[in-house]
C-alpha positions in Angstrom: 113.1 86.1 -4.0 115.6 83.6 -2.6 116.6 80.4 -4.5 114.8 78.3 -1.9 111.5 80.2 -2.4 111.8 80.0 -6.2 112.5 76.3 -6.1 109.5 75.6 -3.7 107.2 77.8 -5.8 108.2 76.1 -9.1 107.7 72.6 -7.7 104.4 73.4 -6.1 103.2 75.1 -9.3 104.1 72.1 -11.4 102.5 69.7 -8.9 99.3 71.7 -8.7 99.1 72.0 -12.5 99.4 68.2 -12.8 96.9 67.6 -10.1 94.5 70.0 -11.7 94.7 68.3 -15.1 94.2 64.9 -13.5 91.2 66.2 -11.6 89.7 67.7 -14.7 90.2 64.3 -16.5 88.5 62.5 -13.6 85.7 65.0 -13.5 85.1 64.7 -17.3 85.0 60.9 -17.1 82.6 61.0 -14.2 80.3 63.4 -16.0 80.2 60.9 -18.9 79.4 58.1 -16.5 76.7 60.0 -14.8 75.2 61.1 -18.1 75.1 57.5 -19.3 73.7 56.2 -16.1 71.2 59.0 -15.9 70.0 58.5 -19.5 69.8 54.7 -19.2 68.1 54.9 -15.8 65.3 57.1 -17.2 64.9 54.8 -20.3 64.6 51.8 -18.0 62.2 53.6 -15.7 60.1 54.6 -18.7 60.0 51.0 -20.0 58.9 49.7 -16.6 56.3 52.4 -16.4 55.0 51.7 -19.9 54.6 48.0 -19.1 53.0 48.9 -15.8 50.5 51.2 -17.5 49.5 48.4 -19.8 48.7 46.3 -16.8 47.1 49.1 -14.9 44.7 49.9 -17.8 43.5 46.3 -17.8 43.3 46.2 -14.1 41.4 49.5 -14.0 38.9 48.1 -16.5 38.6 45.0 -14.4 37.7 47.2 -11.3 35.0 48.8 -13.4 33.6 45.5 -14.6 33.7 44.1 -11.1 31.7 47.1 -9.9 29.1 46.6 -12.5 28.9 42.9 -11.7 28.9 43.0 -7.9 27.8 46.6 -7.2 30.8 46.9 -4.8 31.6 50.5 -4.1 35.2 49.5 -3.1 35.8 48.4 -6.7 34.6 51.7 -7.9 37.0 53.5 -5.6 39.8 51.3 -6.9 38.8 52.2 -10.4 39.2 56.0 -9.8 42.5 55.5 -7.9 43.9 53.3 -10.6 42.9 55.8 -13.3 44.6 58.6 -11.4 47.7 56.5 -11.0 47.8 55.9 -14.8 47.7 59.7 -15.4 50.5 60.3 -13.0 52.7 57.6 -14.6 52.1 59.1 -18.0 53.1 62.5 -16.8 56.3 61.0 -15.3 57.3 59.4 -18.5 56.5 62.5 -20.5 58.7 64.7 -18.3 61.7 62.3 -18.5 61.8 61.5 -22.2 62.8 63.6 -25.2 62.3 61.1 -28.0 59.9 62.4 -30.6 58.3 58.9 -31.4 57.9 58.3 -27.7 56.3 61.7 -27.1 53.7 61.0 -29.8 52.8 57.6 -28.2 52.6 59.2 -24.7 50.4 62.0 -26.0 48.1 59.4 -27.6 48.0 57.4 -24.3 47.1 60.6 -22.4 44.3 61.3 -24.8 43.1 57.7 -24.6 43.1 57.9 -20.8 40.9 61.0 -20.9 38.5 59.2 -23.2 38.6 56.1 -21.0 37.6 58.1 -17.9 34.8 60.0 -19.8 33.3 56.8 -21.3 33.6 55.0 -17.9 31.8 57.8 -16.1 29.0 57.7 -18.7 28.8 53.9 -18.3 28.6 54.3 -14.5 25.9 56.9 -14.8 23.8 54.7 -17.1 24.3 51.7 -14.8 23.1 53.8 -11.8 20.0 54.7 -13.7 19.0 51.1 -14.2 17.2 49.1 -11.6 19.7 47.1 -9.5 17.0 44.5 -8.9 17.3 43.5 -12.6 21.1 43.6 -12.7 21.6 40.9 -15.3 19.3 42.5 -17.9 20.6 46.0 -17.2 24.2 44.8 -18.0 22.9 43.4 -21.3 21.4 46.7 -22.2 24.8 48.4 -21.5 26.7 46.3 -24.0 27.4 49.2 -26.3 29.0 51.5 -23.7 30.8 48.5 -22.2 32.4 47.7 -25.5 33.2 51.4 -26.0 35.2 51.4 -22.8 36.8 48.1 -23.7 37.9 49.4 -27.1 39.7 52.4 -25.4 41.5 50.2 -22.9 42.5 47.8 -25.7 44.0 50.7 -27.6 45.8 52.0 -24.5 47.2 48.6 -23.8 48.5 48.3 -27.4 50.0 51.8 -27.2 51.8 51.0 -23.9 53.3 47.8 -25.3 54.4 49.7 -28.4 56.0 52.4 -26.3 57.8 49.8 -24.2 59.1 48.0 -27.3 60.2 51.3 -28.8 62.2 52.3 -25.7 63.6 48.8 -25.4 65.0 49.1 -29.0 67.1 52.1 -27.7 68.8 49.9 -25.2 68.7 46.2 -26.0 66.5 44.2 -28.3 65.5 41.1 -26.4 63.0 38.6 -27.8 62.4 37.1 -24.4 61.5 40.5 -22.9 58.8 41.1 -25.6 57.4 37.5 -25.3 57.2 37.8 -21.5 55.4 41.2 -21.8 53.0 39.7 -24.3 52.2 36.8 -21.9 51.3 39.3 -19.2 49.2 41.4 -21.5 47.5 38.6 -23.5 46.6 36.7 -20.3 45.0 39.9 -18.9 43.1 40.4 -22.2 41.8 36.8 -22.0 40.6 37.4 -18.5 38.8 40.6 -19.5 37.0 38.9 -22.4 35.8 36.1 -20.2 34.4 38.6 -17.7 32.7 40.4 -20.6 31.1 37.2 -21.7 29.8 36.5 -18.2 28.4 40.1 -18.0 26.7 40.4 -21.4 26.8 36.9 -23.0 28.7 38.2 -26.0 29.9 35.3 -28.3 32.7 37.4 -29.7 34.2 37.9 -26.2 34.0 34.1 -25.6 35.9 33.5 -28.8 38.5 36.2 -27.9 39.1 34.5 -24.5 40.2 31.3 -26.3 42.1 33.3 -28.9 44.0 35.1 -26.0 44.8 31.8 -24.4 46.2 30.5 -27.7 48.3 33.6 -28.1 49.7 33.1 -24.6 50.5 29.5 -25.5 52.5 30.6 -28.6 54.4 33.2 -26.5 55.3 30.5 -23.9 56.5 28.2 -26.7 58.7 31.0 -28.0 60.1 31.4 -24.5 60.8 27.7 -24.2 62.9 27.8 -27.3 65.0 30.8 -26.1 65.2 30.3 -22.3 68.5 28.6 -21.5 69.2 29.4 -17.9 67.5 27.4 -15.0 65.7 30.4 -13.5 64.2 31.3 -16.9 63.1 27.8 -17.5 61.5 27.6 -14.1 59.5 30.8 -14.8 58.4 29.5 -18.2 57.3 26.2 -16.7 55.3 28.2 -14.1 53.7 30.1 -17.0 52.8 26.9 -18.8 51.2 25.5 -15.7 49.3 28.7 -14.9 48.1 29.0 -18.5 46.8 25.4 -18.5 45.0 26.0 -15.2 43.6 29.3 -16.4 42.2 27.7 -19.5 40.7 24.8 -17.5 39.1 27.2 -15.0 37.7 29.4 -17.8 36.2 26.4 -19.6 34.6 25.3 -16.3 33.1 28.7 -15.9 31.8 28.7 -19.4 30.2 25.3 -19.0 28.5 26.3 -15.7 27.2 29.5 -17.3 26.1 28.0 -20.6 22.4 28.6 -21.3 21.7 30.5 -18.1 21.7 34.0 -19.6 19.5 36.1 -19.3 17.7 34.0 -16.7 20.6 34.4 -14.3 20.0 37.9 -12.9 22.7 37.9 -10.2 25.9 36.1 -11.2 27.8 37.6 -8.3 26.6 35.1 -5.8 26.7 31.8 -7.7 30.0 32.4 -9.5 31.9 34.6 -7.0 34.3 32.0 -5.8 34.9 30.6 -9.3 35.6 34.1 -10.7 37.9 34.8 -7.8 39.9 31.7 -8.5 40.0 32.5 -12.2 41.3 36.0 -11.4 43.9 34.6 -9.1 45.2 32.3 -11.8 45.4 35.2 -14.3 47.3 37.3 -11.8 49.8 34.5 -11.2 50.3 34.2 -15.0 50.9 37.9 -15.3 53.3 37.8 -12.3 55.4 35.1 -14.0 55.6 37.2 -17.2 56.6 40.3 -15.3 59.2 38.3 -13.3 60.8 36.9 -16.4 60.8 40.3 -18.1 62.5 41.8 -15.0 65.1 39.1 -15.0 65.9 39.5 -18.7 66.1 43.3 -18.3 68.5 42.9 -15.4 70.7 40.5 -17.5 70.6 42.9 -20.4 72.1 45.8 -18.4 74.8 43.7 -16.8 77.3 44.4 -19.5 76.7 48.1 -19.1 77.1 47.7 -15.4 80.5 46.1 -15.9 81.5 48.9 -18.2 80.4 51.4 -15.6 82.3 49.5 -12.9 85.4 49.5 -15.0 85.1 53.3 -15.6 84.6 53.9 -11.9 87.7 51.8 -11.2 89.6 53.8 -13.7 88.6 57.0 -12.1 89.6 55.7 -8.7 93.0 54.5 -10.1 93.6 57.9 -11.7 92.7 59.6 -8.5 95.1 57.4 -6.5 97.9 57.9 -9.0 97.5 61.7 -9.0 97.4 61.8 -5.3 100.6 59.7 -5.0 102.3 61.8 -7.6 101.2 65.0 -5.8 102.5 63.7 -2.5 105.8 62.5 -4.0 106.2 66.0 -5.7 105.7 67.7 -2.3 108.1 65.3 -0.6 110.6 65.8 -3.4 110.3 69.5 -3.2 110.8 69.4 0.6 113.8 67.1 0.2 115.4 69.3 -2.4 114.8 72.5 -0.6 116.1 71.0 2.7 119.2 69.7 1.0 119.8 73.0 -0.8 119.2 75.0 2.4 121.6 72.7 4.3 124.3 73.0 1.7 123.9 76.8 1.4 124.0 77.1 5.2 127.2 75.1 5.3 128.8 77.3 2.7 127.6 80.4 4.6 129.1 79.2 7.9 132.4 78.2 6.2 132.6 81.7 4.6 132.2 83.3 8.0 135.0 81.1 9.5 137.3 82.0 6.6 136.4 85.7 7.1 137.3 85.3 10.8 140.7 83.9 9.7 140.1 80.2 10.2 141.6 78.5 7.1 141.6 75.0 8.5 137.9 74.5 7.8 136.8 72.0 5.0 133.3 72.2 3.4 132.0 68.6 3.2 129.3 68.7 0.4 129.3 65.7 -1.9 126.2 66.4 -4.0 126.3 66.0 -7.7 124.5 69.2 -8.5 126.0 72.6 -8.8 126.7 72.8 -5.1 129.2 70.0 -5.2 131.6 71.8 -7.6 131.0 75.0 -5.8 132.0 73.4 -2.5 135.1 71.9 -4.1 136.1 75.3 -5.5 135.5 76.8 -2.1 137.8 74.2 -0.5 140.4 74.8 -3.2 140.2 78.6 -2.5 140.7 77.9 1.2 143.7 75.7 0.5 145.2 78.3 -1.8 144.7 81.0 0.9 146.3 78.7 3.5 149.4 78.1 1.3 149.6 81.8 0.5 149.4 82.7 4.2 152.1 80.0 5.0 154.3 81.5 2.3 153.8 85.0 3.7 154.5 83.8 7.2 157.8 82.1 6.0 158.8 85.2 4.2 158.0 87.3 7.2 160.0 85.0 9.4 163.1 85.3 7.1 162.6 89.0 6.9 162.4 89.4 10.7 165.6 87.3 11.0 167.4 89.5 8.4 166.2 92.6 10.2 167.4 91.3 13.6 170.7 90.3 12.1 171.2 93.8 10.6 170.2 95.5 13.8 172.7 93.3 15.7 175.5 94.2 13.1 174.7 97.8 13.3 174.9 97.7 17.1 178.2 96.0 17.0 
């Protein structure tokens, strides 16, 4: 193998080795980033789904109660659709989490959801067996299965909150997140208890409504103390306003309804608009809590996002540096090989000229590597040969003159 090929092969091998090591480093760093992002993404998704399940459970129970109150088949369809959605969400969380504690809570939620559906179906069957012309009294007779359904939904809501809090502890412990979630859940519980009271005239449900409103008020006070940014304060103020309006509307409904049970056999007509306004206020309060929780969750992950951005920037910098080094190595290899090839070719041509008898040639190579001294030695050799030839020519001239002189003498 020629010197040129050996040099090119060596430089390319070194360059490729350096590039490979750099690529492996970038790949390893990227794998870590992807693993962190993937893990955190699933945890965040599981937290969101857990919170959503808590809301969906209450909403599903609400669809069932609205069906019992208004005999609206659309509410029954919404009930089954919402229950199916809860089951899908639980399966999604279960497939993406490996935490033992979380698995236990998810299994409990799945079992509760099955019990919820079974008790709800039993309640619907009992309701359908009653005379719809005596709807008010029929709901009073169904108080036991209604409470059985409500107990399951309350347990599911508690489990979902506990699951969300457990997963939140794995990422960031935020008091505002927990308070915002509690506002959403407790306001939904207060709404459900008022509906229960209107359905079956249960004093406990009436008291639980006010207890739920008081709990929401305490959570809002907690948020007031901890919310510092303008957006958070705006959401807390909206919560405060919606809570006050919800309490006023609930009290108005209770005053209108007081003393009319069980004479009021059809509350769907007289109180439909008031109940709708009450439900809208409760939905607005829940939305404020969810919005604040989402905002706090976003702020909680911002530091991690900065770290991820820095890591990605580091990967990009390493990639650029390796690419530049690789390009410079190739250019250096080409420059060295071209210089070496040019010098060797100059020496080769000079050697041919010398072989042909041309001793006036001078090799002009001024490099500081081994080729420079080699060229100087080659030029010195040519100079020595030239002096030797001149000496021989002079001696030959003198000898020819001596021979001519002797021939002339001999002739004379």
